[in-house]
Backbone as a printed PyTorch tensor [residue, N CA C, xyz], in Angstrom:
tensor([[[ 11.9830,  16.3480, -22.8960],
         [ 13.1350,  16.5610, -22.0230],
         [ 14.2860,  15.6670, -22.4980]],

        [[ 15.4990,  16.2350, -22.7250],
         [ 16.6500,  15.4100, -23.1390],
         [ 16.9020,  14.2760, -22.1510]],

        [[ 17.5080,  13.1800, -22.6640],
         [ 17.6520,  11.9780, -21.8580],
         [ 18.4350,  12.2150, -20.5760]],

        [[ 19.5920,  12.8980, -20.6760],
         [ 20.4060,  13.1180, -19.4700],
         [ 19.6780,  13.9970, -18.4700]],

        [[ 18.9720,  14.9700, -18.9870],
         [ 18.2230,  15.8470, -18.0880],
         [ 17.1000,  15.0680, -17.3990]],

        [[ 16.4380,  14.1780, -18.1500],
         [ 15.3760,  13.3450, -17.5680],
         [ 15.9480,  12.4170, -16.5110]],

        [[ 17.1160,  11.8230, -16.7840],
         [ 17.7520,  10.9360, -15.8110],
         [ 18.1090,  11.6940, -14.5410]],

        [[ 18.6080,  12.9230, -14.7060],
         [ 18.9400,  13.7490, -13.5450],
         [ 17.6880,  14.0940, -12.7410]],

        [[ 16.6150,  14.4200, -13.4700],
         [ 15.3440,  14.7400, -12.8110],
         [ 14.8330,  13.5370, -12.0250]],

        [[ 14.8480,  12.3640, -12.6600],
         [ 14.3530,  11.1550, -12.0090],
         [ 15.1930,  10.7860, -10.7850]],

        [[ 16.5120,  10.9550, -10.9050],
         [ 17.3890,  10.6320,  -9.7870],
         [ 17.1440,  11.5690,  -8.6080]],

        [[ 16.9770,  12.8670,  -8.8780],
         [ 16.7140,  13.8120,  -7.7920],
         [ 15.3590,  13.5160,  -7.1440]],

        [[ 14.4010,  13.1380,  -7.9560],
         [ 13.0850,  12.7810,  -7.4210],
         [ 13.1900,  11.5620,  -6.4990]],

        [[ 13.9710,  10.5710,  -6.9120],
         [ 14.1760,   9.3820,  -6.0680],
         [ 14.8600,   9.7660,  -4.7630]],

        [[ 15.8100,  10.6880,  -4.8180],
         [ 16.4840,  11.1410,  -3.5970],
         [ 15.4900,  11.7550,  -2.6230]],

        [[ 14.5990,  12.5750,  -3.1470],
         [ 13.6230,  13.2460,  -2.2850],
         [ 12.6560,  12.2310,  -1.6820]],

        [[ 12.2190,  11.2700,  -2.4830],
         [ 11.3120,  10.2330,  -1.9780],
         [ 11.9950,   9.4240,  -0.8710]],

        [[ 13.2620,   9.0560,  -1.0910],
         [ 14.0040,   8.3030,  -0.0800],
         [ 14.1900,   9.1320,   1.1910]],

        [[ 14.4660,  10.4130,   1.0270],
         [ 14.6030,  11.2880,   2.1870],
         [ 13.3000,  11.4220,   2.9470]],

        [[ 12.2020,  11.5230,   2.2180],
         [ 10.8910,  11.6220,   2.8650],
         [ 10.5680,  10.3410,   3.6230]],

        [[ 10.9000,   9.1910,   3.0350],
         [ 10.6810,   7.9210,   3.7280],
         [ 11.4110,   7.9120,   5.0680]],

        [[ 12.6520,   8.3550,   5.0560],
         [ 13.4500,   8.3830,   6.2930],
         [ 12.8240,   9.3050,   7.3300]],

        [[ 12.3780,  10.4800,   6.9040],
         [ 11.8210,  11.4560,   7.8480],
         [ 10.4470,  11.0270,   8.3380]],

        [[  9.5950,  10.5230,   7.4400],
         [  8.2800,  10.0420,   7.8580],
         [  8.4140,   8.8910,   8.8550]],

        [[  9.4320,   8.0400,   8.6350],
         [  9.6520,   6.9060,   9.5350],
         [ 10.0550,   7.3740,  10.9320]],

        [[ 10.7450,   8.4850,  10.9760],
         [ 11.2580,   8.9970,  12.2530],
         [ 10.2680,   9.9340,  12.9390]],

        [[  9.6390,  10.8240,  12.1630],
         [  8.8620,  11.9140,  12.7480],
         [  7.3720,  11.8440,  12.4970]],

        [[  6.9270,  10.9310,  11.6210],
         [  5.5360,  10.9430,  11.2130],
         [  5.3130,  11.9610,  10.1170]],

        [[  4.0720,  12.1130,   9.7210],
         [  3.7550,  13.0130,   8.6080],
         [  3.6120,  14.4600,   9.0560]],

        [[  2.8240,  14.6860,  10.1030],
         [  2.5280,  16.0530,  10.5220],
         [  3.7850,  16.8170,  10.9330]],

        [[  4.7120,  16.1340,  11.5980],
         [  5.9070,  16.8100,  12.1110],
         [  7.0460,  16.8670,  11.1000]],

        [[  6.8900,  16.1860,   9.9830],
         [  7.9490,  16.1920,   8.9670],
         [  8.0180,  17.5540,   8.2950]],

        [[  9.1950,  18.1480,   8.2800],
         [  9.3740,  19.4590,   7.6530],
         [ 10.1290,  19.3270,   6.3390]],

        [[  9.9370,  20.3170,   5.4770],
         [ 10.6920,  20.3350,   4.2240],
         [ 12.1890,  20.3950,   4.4860]],

        [[ 12.5800,  21.1120,   5.5510],
         [ 13.9980,  21.2240,   5.8760],
         [ 14.5770,  19.8500,   6.2190]],

        [[ 13.8410,  19.0840,   7.0190],
         [ 14.3190,  17.7550,   7.3990],
         [ 14.3670,  16.8220,   6.1990]],

        [[ 13.3530,  16.8960,   5.3410],
         [ 13.3200,  16.0440,   4.1520],
         [ 14.4520,  16.4030,   3.2070]],

        [[ 14.6830,  17.7010,   3.0200],
         [ 15.7670,  18.1370,   2.1350],
         [ 17.1140,  17.6690,   2.6690]],

        [[ 17.3090,  17.7670,   3.9840],
         [ 18.5760,  17.3320,   4.5810],
         [ 18.7690,  15.8280,   4.3890]],

        [[ 17.7040,  15.0570,   4.6050],
         [ 17.8000,  13.6070,   4.4390],
         [ 18.0310,  13.2300,   2.9800]],

        [[ 17.5040,  14.0520,   2.0760],
         [ 17.6590,  13.7850,   0.6500],
         [ 18.9900,  14.2780,   0.0940]],

        [[ 19.7060,  15.0910,   0.8860],
         [ 20.9870,  15.6190,   0.4310],
         [ 20.8680,  16.7450,  -0.5680]],

        [[ 19.7810,  17.5390,  -0.4470],
         [ 19.6330,  18.6950,  -1.3360],
         [ 19.7210,  19.9740,  -0.5090]],

        [[ 20.1440,  21.0440,  -1.1480],
         [ 20.4370,  22.2790,  -0.4210],
         [ 19.2120,  23.1170,  -0.1130]],

        [[ 18.2310,  23.0970,  -1.0050],
         [ 17.0950,  23.9910,  -0.8550],
         [ 15.8100,  23.2220,  -0.5750]],

        [[ 15.1880,  23.4370,   0.6000],
         [ 13.9050,  22.7790,   0.8790],
         [ 12.8370,  23.1170,  -0.1540]],

        [[ 12.8890,  24.3340,  -0.6730],
         [ 11.9020,  24.7530,  -1.6620],
         [ 11.9680,  23.9680,  -2.9500]],

        [[ 13.1100,  23.3320,  -3.2100],
         [ 13.2660,  22.5520,  -4.4290],
         [ 12.3160,  21.3510,  -4.4560]],

        [[ 11.8760,  20.9250,  -3.3000],
         [ 10.9590,  19.7830,  -3.2240],
         [  9.7200,  20.0400,  -4.0700]],

        [[  9.2540,  21.3010,  -4.0640],
         [  8.0180,  21.6150,  -4.7820],
         [  8.2200,  21.7340,  -6.2920]],

        [[  9.4550,  21.6170,  -6.7450],
         [  9.7060,  21.4980,  -8.1790],
         [  9.3730,  20.0770,  -8.6490]],

        [[  9.4150,  19.1410,  -7.7220],
         [  9.1930,  17.7300,  -8.0530],
         [  7.8530,  17.1960,  -7.5450]],

        [[  7.3090,  17.8330,  -6.5120],
         [  6.0640,  17.3690,  -5.9130],
         [  5.1720,  18.5630,  -5.6090]],

        [[  3.8800,  18.3990,  -5.8490],
         [  2.9540,  19.5120,  -5.6760],
         [  2.7460,  19.8750,  -4.2050]],

        [[  2.8380,  18.8870,  -3.3250],
         [  2.5400,  19.1120,  -1.9110],
         [  3.1630,  17.9950,  -1.0940]],

        [[  3.0890,  18.1350,   0.2190],
         [  3.5870,  17.0610,   1.0830],
         [  2.7260,  15.8110,   0.9290]],

        [[  1.4180,  16.0150,   0.6720],
         [  0.5360,  14.8800,   0.4320],
         [  0.9440,  14.1410,  -0.8430]],

        [[  1.3200,  14.8810,  -1.8680],
         [  1.7870,  14.2690,  -3.1140],
         [  3.0750,  13.4860,  -2.8730]],

        [[  3.9300,  14.0140,  -2.0170],
         [  5.1780,  13.3210,  -1.6730],
         [  4.8870,  12.0400,  -0.8860]],

        [[  3.9340,  12.0840,   0.0310],
         [  3.5260,  10.8790,   0.7630],
         [  3.0320,   9.8100,  -0.2050]],

        [[  2.2410,  10.2200,  -1.1600],
         [  1.7320,   9.2920,  -2.1740],
         [  2.8870,   8.6320,  -2.9260]],

        [[  3.9020,   9.4210,  -3.2800],
         [  5.0600,   8.8880,  -4.0100],
         [  5.8540,   7.9150,  -3.1450]],

        [[  5.9890,   8.2110,  -1.8630],
         [  6.7060,   7.3080,  -0.9580],
         [  6.0060,   5.9510,  -0.8980]],

        [[  4.6980,   5.9780,  -0.6980],
         [  3.9460,   4.7270,  -0.5820],
         [  3.9620,   3.9680,  -1.9020]],

        [[  3.7990,   4.6950,  -3.0010],
         [  3.7970,   4.0470,  -4.3170],
         [  5.1550,   3.4370,  -4.6380]],

        [[  6.2240,   4.0700,  -4.1900],
         [  7.5750,   3.5980,  -4.5060],
         [  8.0020,   2.4240,  -3.6460]],

        [[  7.5520,   2.3920,  -2.3910],
         [  8.0930,   1.4150,  -1.4580],
         [  7.1000,   0.3740,  -0.9470]],

        [[  5.8110,   0.6670,  -0.9700],
         [  4.8390,  -0.2590,  -0.3860],
         [  4.4730,  -1.3560,  -1.3780]],

        [[  4.6710,  -2.6340,  -1.0220],
         [  4.3560,  -3.7360,  -1.9480],
         [  2.9420,  -3.6930,  -2.5250]],

        [[  1.8850,  -3.3790,  -1.7360],
         [  0.5510,  -3.3710,  -2.3470],
         [  0.4190,  -2.3750,  -3.5020]],

        [[  1.0270,  -1.2080,  -3.3560],
         [  0.8930,  -0.1940,  -4.4030],
         [  1.7380,  -0.5260,  -5.6250]],

        [[  2.7440,  -1.3610,  -5.4470],
         [  3.5590,  -1.7700,  -6.5920],
         [  2.7760,  -2.6710,  -7.5420]],

        [[  1.6500,  -3.2290,  -7.0680],
         [  0.7850,  -4.0120,  -7.9510],
         [  0.1350,  -3.1350,  -9.0210]],

        [[  0.0370,  -1.8290,  -8.7710],
         [ -0.5910,  -0.9420,  -9.7440],
         [  0.1260,  -0.9720, -11.0850]],

        [[  1.4380,  -1.1800, -11.0540],
         [  2.2170,  -1.1550, -12.2930],
         [  1.9590,  -2.3750, -13.1650]],

        [[  1.3550,  -3.4200, -12.6130],
         [  1.0320,  -4.5970, -13.4200],
         [ -0.4330,  -4.9890, -13.2510]],

        [[ -1.2590,  -3.9470, -13.1850],
         [ -2.6830,  -4.1680, -12.9620],
         [ -3.3140,  -4.9990, -14.0720]],

        [[ -2.9810,  -4.7100, -15.3260],
         [ -3.6230,  -5.4360, -16.4180],
         [ -3.2330,  -6.9060, -16.4260]],

        [[ -1.9910,  -7.2120, -16.0900],
         [ -1.5790,  -8.6140, -16.0130],
         [ -2.3530,  -9.3330, -14.9180]],

        [[ -2.5780,  -8.6660, -13.7820],
         [ -3.3650,  -9.2570, -12.7060],
         [ -4.7960,  -9.5130, -13.1450]],

        [[ -5.3570,  -8.5660, -13.9000],
         [ -6.7480,  -8.6990, -14.3350],
         [ -6.9680,  -9.9460, -15.1730]],

        [[ -5.9280, -10.4150, -15.8400],
         [ -6.0650, -11.5800, -16.7140],
         [ -5.9990, -12.8970, -15.9570]],

        [[ -5.5910, -12.8730, -14.6770],
         [ -5.4080, -14.1110, -13.9160],
         [ -6.7150, -14.5880, -13.3020]],

        [[ -6.8710, -15.8960, -13.1380],
         [ -8.0390, -16.4120, -12.4080],
         [ -7.9120, -16.0820, -10.9200]],

        [[ -9.0240, -16.0650, -10.1960],
         [ -8.9840, -15.6730,  -8.7750],
         [ -8.0140, -16.4740,  -7.9220]],

        [[ -7.9010, -17.7810,  -8.1720],
         [ -7.0240, -18.5950,  -7.3260],
         [ -5.5530, -18.2470,  -7.5160]],

        [[ -5.2200, -17.5540,  -8.6050],
         [ -3.8460, -17.1010,  -8.8100],
         [ -3.6490, -15.6520,  -8.4030]],

        [[ -4.6350, -14.8010,  -8.6630],
         [ -4.4830, -13.3740,  -8.3870],
         [ -4.6740, -13.0320,  -6.9140]],

        [[ -5.6560, -13.6390,  -6.2570],
         [ -5.9390, -13.2730,  -4.8700],
         [ -4.7530, -13.5250,  -3.9370]],

        [[ -4.0070, -14.6420,  -4.0810],
         [ -2.8120, -14.7790,  -3.2470],
         [ -1.7940, -13.6710,  -3.4640]],

        [[ -1.7100, -13.1390,  -4.6960],
         [ -0.7780, -12.0440,  -4.9550],
         [ -1.2290, -10.7660,  -4.2560]],

        [[ -2.5280, -10.4820,  -4.2960],
         [ -3.0470,  -9.3280,  -3.5570],
         [ -2.7710,  -9.4920,  -2.0660]],

        [[ -3.0760, -10.6710,  -1.5310],
         [ -2.9030, -10.8920,  -0.1010],
         [ -1.4540, -10.8590,   0.3280]],

        [[ -0.5880, -11.4720,  -0.4580],
         [  0.8370, -11.4810,  -0.1080],
         [  1.4130, -10.0750,  -0.1070]],

        [[  1.0290,  -9.2860,  -1.1040],
         [  1.5170,  -7.8950,  -1.1570],
         [  1.0790,  -7.1300,   0.0800]],

        [[ -0.1560,  -7.3670,   0.5240],
         [ -0.6390,  -6.6710,   1.7070],
         [  0.1200,  -7.1120,   2.9540]],

        [[  0.3370,  -8.4230,   3.1050],
         [  1.0460,  -8.9180,   4.2800],
         [  2.4990,  -8.4580,   4.3040]],

        [[  3.1020,  -8.2760,   3.1330],
         [  4.4930,  -7.8270,   3.0640],
         [  4.6450,  -6.3580,   3.4340]],

        [[  3.5390,  -5.6540,   3.5400],
         [  3.5900,  -4.2160,   3.8110],
         [  4.4050,  -3.8980,   5.0490]],

        [[  4.2040,  -4.6670,   6.1240],
         [  4.9100,  -4.4020,   7.3760],
         [  6.2230,  -5.1620,   7.4760]],

        [[  6.3980,  -6.1760,   6.6400],
         [  7.6170,  -6.9820,   6.7090],
         [  8.7630,  -6.3260,   5.9580]],

        [[  8.4440,  -5.5320,   4.9570],
         [  9.4700,  -4.9050,   4.1290],
         [ 10.2500,  -3.8990,   4.9660]],

        [[ 11.5770,  -4.0640,   5.0840],
         [ 12.3490,  -3.1810,   5.9730],
         [ 12.3530,  -1.7270,   5.5280]],

        [[ 12.1380,  -1.4620,   4.2430],
         [ 12.1940,  -0.0810,   3.7740],
         [ 10.9350,   0.7050,   4.1210]],

        [[  9.7810,   0.0400,   4.1530],
         [  8.5350,   0.7760,   4.3490],
         [  7.8120,   0.3840,   5.6320]],

        [[  8.0980,  -0.8080,   6.1720],
         [  7.3480,  -1.3060,   7.3110],
         [  7.3550,  -0.3650,   8.5020]],

        [[  8.5310,   0.1010,   8.8950],
         [  8.6210,   1.0090,  10.0360],
         [  7.8930,   2.3100,   9.7940]],

        [[  7.9940,   2.8000,   8.5640],
         [  7.3050,   4.0500,   8.2130],
         [  5.8000,   3.8790,   8.3270]],

        [[  5.2720,   2.7710,   7.8080],
         [  3.8350,   2.5470,   7.8540],
         [  3.3540,   2.4230,   9.2930]],

        [[  4.1500,   1.7940,  10.1490],
         [  3.7570,   1.6920,  11.5540],
         [  3.6240,   3.0690,  12.1820]],

        [[  4.5750,   3.9470,  11.9160],
         [  4.5150,   5.3070,  12.4540],
         [  3.2960,   6.0410,  11.9000]],

        [[  3.0790,   5.9390,  10.5940],
         [  1.9660,   6.6470,   9.9660],
         [  0.6170,   6.0860,  10.4220]],

        [[  0.5460,   4.7610,  10.6180],
         [ -0.7060,   4.1550,  11.0640],
         [ -1.0610,   4.6210,  12.4720]],

        [[ -0.0680,   4.6980,  13.3380],
         [ -0.3330,   5.1830,  14.7000],
         [ -0.7730,   6.6540,  14.6650]],

        [[ -0.1670,   7.4140,  13.7700],
         [ -0.5530,   8.8180,  13.6200],
         [ -1.9970,   8.9110,  13.1180]],

        [[ -2.3550,   8.0340,  12.1710],
         [ -3.7100,   8.0380,  11.6280],
         [ -4.7430,   7.6730,  12.6860]],

        [[ -4.3750,   6.7920,  13.6280],
         [ -5.2970,   6.4190,  14.7040],
         [ -5.5900,   7.6060,  15.6140]],

        [[ -4.6420,   8.5290,  15.7140],
         [ -4.8160,   9.6990,  16.5900],
         [ -5.4860,  10.8660,  15.8780]],

        [[ -5.2900,  10.9780,  14.5740],
         [ -5.7400,  12.1640,  13.8420],
         [ -6.6080,  11.7550,  12.6450]],

        [[ -7.9330,  11.8760,  12.7590],
         [ -8.8420,  11.4490,  11.6890],
         [ -8.5810,  12.1250,  10.3460]],

        [[ -8.2010,  13.3950,  10.3600],
         [ -7.9470,  14.0810,   9.0890],
         [ -6.7530,  13.4640,   8.3630]],

        [[ -5.7270,  13.1140,   9.1300],
         [ -4.5790,  12.4690,   8.4900],
         [ -4.9370,  11.0700,   8.0220]],

        [[ -5.8290,  10.3870,   8.7370],
         [ -6.2570,   9.0500,   8.3060],
         [ -6.8370,   9.1150,   6.8970]],

        [[ -7.6010,  10.1690,   6.5960],
         [ -8.1520,  10.3370,   5.2470],
         [ -7.0390,  10.5610,   4.2320]],

        [[ -6.0360,  11.3530,   4.6190],
         [ -4.9010,  11.6200,   3.7280],
         [ -4.1390,  10.3320,   3.4340]],

        [[ -3.8940,   9.5580,   4.4870],
         [ -3.1470,   8.3060,   4.3200],
         [ -3.9360,   7.3200,   3.4690]],

        [[ -5.2290,   7.2290,   3.6910],
         [ -6.0640,   6.3110,   2.8990],
         [ -6.0090,   6.6880,   1.4180]],

        [[ -6.1270,   7.9780,   1.1280],
         [ -6.1090,   8.4230,  -0.2670],
         [ -4.7580,   8.1640,  -0.9220]],

        [[ -3.6940,   8.2180,  -0.1310],
         [ -2.3510,   8.0270,  -0.6800],
         [ -2.0460,   6.5760,  -0.9920]],

        [[ -2.6330,   5.6420,  -0.2480],
         [ -2.2430,   4.2530,  -0.4440],
         [ -3.3570,   3.2390,  -0.3150]],

        [[ -3.8800,   2.9850,   0.8960],
         [ -4.8460,   1.9050,   1.0850],
         [ -6.0730,   2.0150,   0.1980]],

        [[ -6.5770,   3.2240,   0.0070],
         [ -7.7550,   3.3970,  -0.8300],
         [ -7.5100,   2.9730,  -2.2640]],

        [[ -6.3300,   3.2750,  -2.7770],
         [ -6.0000,   2.9150,  -4.1610],
         [ -5.8380,   1.4030,  -4.3060]],

        [[ -5.2830,   0.7610,  -3.2800],
         [ -5.1360,  -0.6940,  -3.3120],
         [ -6.5090,  -1.3710,  -3.2830]],

        [[ -7.3900,  -0.8850,  -2.4290],
         [ -8.7360,  -1.4450,  -2.3620],
         [ -9.4820,  -1.2450,  -3.6760]],

        [[ -9.2870,  -0.0930,  -4.3050],
         [ -9.9390,   0.1640,  -5.5950],
         [ -9.4430,  -0.8120,  -6.6600]],

        [[ -8.1350,  -1.0990,  -6.6510],
         [ -7.5900,  -2.0570,  -7.6040],
         [ -8.1810,  -3.4390,  -7.3770]],

        [[ -8.2480,  -3.8740,  -6.1200],
         [ -8.8170,  -5.1750,  -5.8040],
         [-10.2970,  -5.2170,  -6.1950]],

        [[-11.0330,  -4.1470,  -5.9290],
         [-12.4530,  -4.1030,  -6.2860],
         [-12.6360,  -4.1840,  -7.7980]],

        [[-11.7760,  -3.5010,  -8.5550],
         [-11.8490,  -3.5740, -10.0160],
         [-11.5790,  -4.9920, -10.4990]],

        [[-10.6070,  -5.6510,  -9.8720],
         [-10.3060,  -7.0280, -10.2490],
         [-11.5160,  -7.9220,  -9.9850]],

        [[-12.1000,  -7.8200,  -8.8020],
         [-13.2350,  -8.6580,  -8.4530],
         [-14.4230,  -8.4000,  -9.3810]],

        [[-14.6310,  -7.1340,  -9.7280],
         [-15.7210,  -6.8140, -10.6580],
         [-15.4590,  -7.4370, -12.0310]],

        [[-14.1990,  -7.4190, -12.4730],
         [-13.8640,  -8.0540, -13.7490],
         [-14.2000,  -9.5410, -13.7050]],

        [[-13.8890, -10.1930, -12.5870],
         [-14.1730, -11.6230, -12.4890],
         [-15.6810, -11.8870, -12.3890]],

        [[-16.4220, -10.9460, -11.8160],
         [-17.8830, -11.0700, -11.8410],
         [-18.3960, -10.9770, -13.2690]],

        [[-17.8670, -10.0140, -14.0150],
         [-18.2830,  -9.8490, -15.4110],
         [-17.9530, -11.0880, -16.2470]],

        [[-16.8880, -11.7820, -15.8680],
         [-16.4930, -12.9980, -16.5850],
         [-17.2700, -14.2250, -16.1150]],

        [[-18.1270, -14.0300, -15.1160],
         [-18.9410, -15.1310, -14.6300],
         [-18.2330, -16.0740, -13.6830]],

        [[-17.0870, -15.6430, -13.1340],
         [-16.3230, -16.5080, -12.2340],
         [-16.6980, -16.2980, -10.7700]],

        [[-17.1650, -15.0990, -10.4340],
         [-17.5460, -14.7920,  -9.0580],
         [-18.9900, -14.3230,  -9.0150]],

        [[-19.6360, -14.5560,  -7.8700],
         [-21.0140, -14.1270,  -7.6830],
         [-21.1090, -12.5990,  -7.7820]],

        [[-22.2350, -12.1100,  -8.2700],
         [-22.4490, -10.6660,  -8.3860],
         [-22.7480, -10.0840,  -7.0120]],

        [[-21.8140,  -9.3130,  -6.5020],
         [-21.9430,  -8.6090,  -5.2320],
         [-21.3520,  -7.2230,  -5.4120]],

        [[-21.4280,  -6.3940,  -4.3870],
         [-20.7510,  -5.1070,  -4.4260],
         [-19.2420,  -5.3430,  -4.4630]],

        [[-18.5410,  -4.8860,  -5.5200],
         [-17.0940,  -5.1430,  -5.5860],
         [-16.3320,  -4.5680,  -4.4020]],

        [[-16.7180,  -3.3570,  -3.9680],
         [-16.0370,  -2.7570,  -2.8320],
         [-16.2440,  -3.5440,  -1.5580]],

        [[-17.4890,  -3.9970,  -1.3400],
         [-17.7760,  -4.7870,  -0.1440],
         [-17.0240,  -6.1130,  -0.1870]],

        [[-16.9620,  -6.7170,  -1.3650],
         [-16.2600,  -7.9900,  -1.5000],
         [-14.7620,  -7.8130,  -1.2680]],

        [[-14.2010,  -6.6850,  -1.7290],
         [-12.7830,  -6.4070,  -1.4880],
         [-12.5000,  -6.2950,   0.0010]],

        [[-13.3930,  -5.6190,   0.7280],
         [-13.2300,  -5.5100,   2.1830],
         [-13.3610,  -6.8830,   2.8420]],

        [[-14.2800,  -7.7160,   2.3500],
         [-14.4420,  -9.0570,   2.9190],
         [-13.1710,  -9.8830,   2.7620]],

        [[-12.5160,  -9.7290,   1.5960],
         [-11.2880, -10.4930,   1.3880],
         [-10.1560,  -9.9830,   2.2630]],

        [[ -9.9930,  -8.6700,   2.3250],
         [ -8.8510,  -8.1080,   3.0510],
         [ -9.0650,  -8.0070,   4.5560]],

        [[-10.3290,  -8.0720,   5.0030],
         [-10.6160,  -7.8500,   6.4160],
         [ -9.7730,  -8.6800,   7.3720]],

        [[ -9.7280, -10.0000,   7.2330],
         [ -8.9080, -10.8080,   8.1550],
         [ -7.4190, -10.4850,   8.0630]],

        [[ -6.9510, -10.1480,   6.8590],
         [ -5.5380,  -9.8010,   6.7060],
         [ -5.2410,  -8.4660,   7.3750]],

        [[ -6.1680,  -7.5100,   7.2440],
         [ -6.0080,  -6.2240,   7.9260],
         [ -5.9530,  -6.4210,   9.4360]],

        [[ -6.8420,  -7.2730,   9.9490],
         [ -6.8720,  -7.5250,  11.3950],
         [ -5.5560,  -8.1470,  11.8540]],

        [[ -5.0170,  -9.0520,  11.0510],
         [ -3.7450,  -9.7060,  11.3980],
         [ -2.6050,  -8.6880,  11.4350]],

        [[ -2.5360,  -7.8360,  10.4000],
         [ -1.4700,  -6.8250,  10.3420],
         [ -1.6060,  -5.8400,  11.4910]],

        [[ -2.8320,  -5.3890,  11.7640],
         [ -3.0560,  -4.4440,  12.8640],
         [ -2.6450,  -5.0630,  14.1970]],

        [[ -3.0670,  -6.3000,  14.4370],
         [ -2.7620,  -6.9420,  15.7190],
         [ -1.2710,  -7.1610,  15.8880]],

        [[ -0.6110,  -7.6140,  14.8400],
         [  0.7930,  -7.9890,  14.9790],
         [  1.7260,  -6.7880,  14.9810]],

        [[  1.4760,  -5.8420,  14.0740],
         [  2.4590,  -4.7790,  13.8630],
         [  2.1000,  -3.4500,  14.5310]],

        [[  0.8290,  -3.2080,  14.7640],
         [  0.4380,  -1.9460,  15.3950],
         [  0.1780,  -2.1500,  16.8820]],

        [[ -0.5160,  -3.2360,  17.2310],
         [ -0.8450,  -3.4960,  18.6340],
         [  0.1400,  -4.4430,  19.3080]],

        [[  1.1210,  -4.9470,  18.5420],
         [  2.1810,  -5.8190,  19.0640],
         [  1.6520,  -7.0970,  19.7060]],

        [[  0.5570,  -7.6410,  19.1660],
         [  0.0420,  -8.9260,  19.6300],
         [  0.9200, -10.0270,  19.0280]],

        [[  1.4500, -10.9420,  19.8300],
         [  2.3330, -11.9770,  19.2790],
         [  1.5820, -12.9350,  18.3730]],

        [[  2.3180, -13.5200,  17.4230],
         [  1.7420, -14.4980,  16.5070],
         [  1.2420, -15.7290,  17.2580]],

        [[  0.1240, -16.2610,  16.7990],
         [ -0.2930, -17.5890,  17.2130],
         [  0.6730, -18.5650,  16.5530]],

        [[  1.3320, -19.4410,  17.3130],
         [  2.3300, -20.3410,  16.7210],
         [  1.7620, -21.2440,  15.6360]],

        [[  0.4400, -21.4420,  15.6260],
         [ -0.1680, -22.3060,  14.6290],
         [ -0.7190, -21.5340,  13.4330]],

        [[ -0.6090, -20.2130,  13.4570],
         [ -1.1740, -19.4290,  12.3580],
         [ -0.2930, -18.2240,  12.0680]],

        [[  0.5300, -18.3350,  11.0220],
         [  1.3390, -17.2060,  10.5900],
         [  0.6840, -16.5570,   9.3760]],

        [[  1.3350, -15.5400,   8.8400],
         [  0.7640, -14.8040,   7.7230],
         [  0.4450, -15.6660,   6.5110]],

        [[  1.4040, -16.4430,   5.9910],
         [  1.1180, -17.2860,   4.8190],
         [ -0.0010, -18.3000,   5.0640]],

        [[ -0.0460, -18.8870,   6.2610],
         [ -1.0980, -19.8530,   6.5620],
         [ -2.4610, -19.1700,   6.5920]],

        [[ -2.5030, -17.9770,   7.1810],
         [ -3.7550, -17.2240,   7.2170],
         [ -4.2080, -16.8680,   5.8030]],

        [[ -3.2740, -16.4540,   4.9630],
         [ -3.6180, -16.0760,   3.5930],
         [ -4.1770, -17.2690,   2.8230]],

        [[ -3.5300, -18.4170,   2.9200],
         [ -4.0160, -19.6040,   2.2130],
         [ -5.4240, -19.9610,   2.6680]],

        [[ -5.6710, -19.8900,   3.9770],
         [ -6.9890, -20.1960,   4.5210],
         [ -8.0170, -19.1800,   4.0350]],

        [[ -7.6450, -17.9010,   4.0370],
         [ -8.5760, -16.8510,   3.6230],
         [ -8.9380, -16.9800,   2.1520]],

        [[ -7.9790, -17.2790,   1.2920],
         [ -8.2690, -17.4540,  -0.1330],
         [ -9.2460, -18.6110,  -0.3210]],

        [[ -9.0050, -19.7060,   0.3730],
         [ -9.8760, -20.8760,   0.2180],
         [-11.2990, -20.5730,   0.6900]],

        [[-11.4280, -19.9890,   1.8720],
         [-12.7550, -19.6940,   2.4180],
         [-13.4720, -18.6530,   1.5530]],

        [[-12.7410, -17.6300,   1.1280],
         [-13.3350, -16.5740,   0.3060],
         [-13.8790, -17.1450,  -1.0000]],

        [[-13.0870, -17.9700,  -1.6650],
         [-13.5150, -18.5330,  -2.9480],
         [-14.6540, -19.5320,  -2.7860]],

        [[-14.6780, -20.2420,  -1.6600],
         [-15.8020, -21.1570,  -1.4160],
         [-17.1290, -20.3930,  -1.3420]],

        [[-17.0720, -19.1580,  -0.8250],
         [-18.2930, -18.3670,  -0.7170],
         [-18.5940, -17.5300,  -1.9340]],

        [[-17.5430, -17.1070,  -2.6750],
         [-17.7630, -16.1300,  -3.7500],
         [-17.7540, -16.7310,  -5.1460]],

        [[-17.1870, -17.9180,  -5.3120],
         [-17.0800, -18.4790,  -6.6450],
         [-18.4410, -18.9500,  -7.1830]],

        [[-18.6450, -18.7540,  -8.4620],
         [-19.8310, -19.2660,  -9.1390],
         [-19.5790, -20.7220,  -9.5130]],

        [[-20.4670, -21.6040,  -9.0930],
         [-20.3350, -23.0240,  -9.4140],
         [-20.9430, -23.3140, -10.7840]],

        [[-20.1970, -24.0050, -11.6080],
         [-20.6900, -24.3250, -12.9560],
         [-21.0630, -25.8080, -13.0290]]])
């Protein structure tokens, strides 16, 4: 594809993703229509969306990948794999905690999470679009560190859930259930504590 044509294609794709973010934030996933997304994106034909995305699920995946901090780690996965656990795990945790703090995606994720709590089928769609891929990346990282002899041999997926579990509970309580912060424990403090406790249990002592 010629350079100018590729730039035009990429720009139109970004417009559609931004429009979808706006509509998903307002209406959720199930109620979002191609007409509303096209209007928010500033394009004339709703059908044009399918020139850039295979389905609405594919568009949801692009929105999360473009705006959600945890999924942005995918673009530097190999660099993360080279880091020791005490350096990489805070990056995984911080990206997860920033998910709701980021003004571009936080509101959208809150709407989608509430929708997922009501509709199990959509929960599977949302997991496949974002959280599942993040957990897979973390599990791959942990398995790499097991292979390097730095962490105890356990199920990588189970260990990934063990690391993220307290952070997930914090995000759910604060941003979905509107539970106020404990004044003595904010997100960064919780993350530092979780990394320390996790490594005390999972690290191989030499």
